[in-house]
C-alpha positions, 0 to 999 in steps of 0.5 A, spaced: 123 587 396 117 588 392 110 586 395 110 578 391 103 578 391 102 583 386 108 579 381 106 574 376 106 567 378 111 565 372 115 571 376 114 568 383 116 561 381 123 564 378 124 567 384 123 561 388 127 557 383 132 562 385 131 564 392 132 557 393 139 556 389 142 562 393 139 559 400 142 552 399 149 555 397 148 559 403 147 553 406 153 549 403 158 555 405 156 555 412 156 547 413 164 547 409 166 552 415 172 556 414 173 564 417 168 565 424 165 572 420 164 567 413 160 562 417 155 568 420 154 572 414 152 565 410 148 563 416 144 570 416 144 570 409 140 563 409 135 566 414 133 571 410 133 568 403 129 561 407 124 567 410 124 570 402 123 563 399 118 561 405 114 569 403 114 566 396 111 559 397 105 563 401 104 567 396 104 562 390 099 558 395 094 563 395 094 565 388 092 558 386 087 558 391 091 554 397 091 560 402 088 555 407 094 554 410 096 557 415 102 560 417 105 555 422 104 550 417 108 547 411 106 550 405 108 544 402 109 536 402 
């Protein structure tokens, strides 16, 4: 993945929306159950997407001058 901090605000927001939707769908697959291998794949995918979503939120916050939030703190709400 490229360094998101170098992207435009518009690109980051677009990617945040897309990533959030993909994460939601992965979590839906996970919660619906099914074959163990599919559940494991969905869980890993949801974790990867959630990490990307958090990185995007932090990058957007930083670009907008809200970088005083710690990495362990919530960057929303």
